[in-house]
ZAMARGU-4260 file (C-alpha; in steps of 0.2 Angstrom, whole numbers, plus 5000, padded with zeros to 4 digits):
<rodrens>
0) 5550/5735/5313 | 5563/5721/5309 | 5570/5723/5326 | 5553/5719/5334 | 5551/5704/5322
5) 5568/5697/5327 | 5563/5699/5346 | 5546/5691/5343 | 5555/5676/5334 | 5568/5674/5348
10) 5554/5674/5361 | 5544/5662/5351 | 5560/5650/5350 | 5563/5652/5369 | 5544/5648/5373
15) 5545/5633/5361 | 5561/5626/5370 | 5553/5629/5387 | 5538/5619/5382 | 5548/5605/5375
20) 5559/5604/5390 | 5543/5604/5401 | 5535/5590/5391 | 5551/5580/5392 | 5554/5583/5411
25) 5550/5565/5416 | 5562/5558/5403 | 5576/5570/5407 | 5573/5570/5426 | 5565/5553/5430
30) 5558/5550/5447 | 5569/5540/5458 | 5566/5531/5474 | 5551/5522/5481 | 5535/5525/5490
35) 5524/5514/5501 | 5506/5507/5498 | 5493/5504/5512 | 5477/5494/5507 | 5462/5491/5517
40) 5448/5480/5510 | 5431/5480/5517 | 5413/5474/5513 | 5400/5487/5508 | 5394/5487/5526
45) 5411/5491/5533 | 5417/5475/5539 | 5435/5470/5537 | 5438/5457/5523 | 5453/5446/5529
50) 5460/5434/5516 | 5456/5445/5501 | 5467/5441/5486 | 5478/5455/5480 | 5488/5456/5464
55) 5499/5472/5460 | 5502/5475/5441 | 5515/5487/5434 | 5512/5498/5419 | 5518/5484/5408
60) 5504/5473/5415 | 5516/5462/5424 | 5512/5455/5441 | 5525/5463/5453 | 5517/5456/5469
65) 5503/5446/5476 | 5497/5442/5493 | 5481/5442/5505 | 5475/5454/5517 | 5477/5451/5535
70) 5462/5447/5547 | 5459/5466/5549 | 5458/5468/5530 | 5474/5477/5528 | 5490/5475/5518
75) 5505/5485/5517 | 5520/5487/5505 | 5535/5497/5513 | 5544/5499/5497 | 5537/5500/5480
80) 5545/5508/5465 | 5538/5525/5459 | 5526/5523/5445 | 5508/5518/5439 | 5501/5502/5445
85) 5484/5492/5445 | 5478/5483/5460 | 5466/5468/5457 | 5456/5463/5472 | 5446/5447/5474
90) 5437/5438/5488 | 5425/5424/5489 | 5407/5430/5488 | 5412/5448/5482 | 5413/5456/5465
95) 5432/5458/5460 | 5439/5476/5460 | 5452/5484/5448 | 5460/5500/5455 | 5473/5510/5446
100) 5485/5520/5457 | 5501/5529/5457 | 5516/5528/5469 | 5526/5544/5472 | 5543/5546/5480
105) 5542/5545/5499 | 5523/5546/5499 | 5511/5533/5507 | 5498/5529/5494 | 5482/5523/5503
110) 5468/5513/5495 | 5452/5510/5504 | 5442/5497/5494 | 5424/5493/5497 | 5419/5476/5490
115) 5401/5473/5484 | 5393/5457/5489 | 5388/5445/5475 | 5372/5440/5486 | 5366/5422/5486
120) 5348/5421/5487 | 5336/5407/5483 | 5317/5406/5482 | 5307/5390/5482 | 5291/5389/5472
125) 5278/5375/5474 | 5275/5365/5459 | 5260/5352/5459 | 5272/5338/5456 | 5287/5343/5466
130) 5297/5357/5475 | 5309/5366/5463 | 5322/5380/5466 | 5319/5395/5456 | 5336/5402/5450
135) 5337/5421/5451 | 5351/5433/5445 | 5357/5433/5463 | 5358/5414/5465 | 5365/5411/5447
140) 5384/5417/5447 | 5384/5416/5428 | 5369/5427/5427 | 5377/5439/5440 | 5393/5441/5430
145) 5383/5443/5414 | 5370/5455/5421 | 5367/5470/5410 | 5374/5461/5395 | 5357/5454/5390
150) 5347/5439/5391 | 5353/5433/5373 | 5371/5431/5379 | 5365/5421/5395 | 5354/5410/5384
155) 5369/5407/5372 | 5380/5403/5387 | 5368/5391/5394 | 5365/5382/5378 | 5378/5367/5376
160) 5389/5369/5361 | 5392/5355/5349
</rodrens>
């Protein structure tokens, strides 16, 4: 009986050591090398978005690169260190996008980003005294950004502070 208990204790120790080594594998054997990144930025309708602004942040939230897409909406980085990153994409007339991604050794990370249009729409209503422009959520950028937050916040933002 004592022999079985000793064997079970040894096997338990071996299993605990194996689990610990597995958990620490990235510290003991860090990834080395680099990979590449290919980004394509398009509108929701599929059209290429040239001149979209790109910023790449590392896991410490430090900018490691920034650029713009070419006329075909593409951008490529040939050598990017292995790790976790965040890509922030912005373009005039479109909602900004934030995309987390990981670069692995000798792999090409591909990101295909569809940007949602902020739509600019105005409607005109006839007033007995004059023509006025009715502001809608689509024509008011502040309202578009704050959409879903609530009208009380919008009213607060629109009220001048003293």
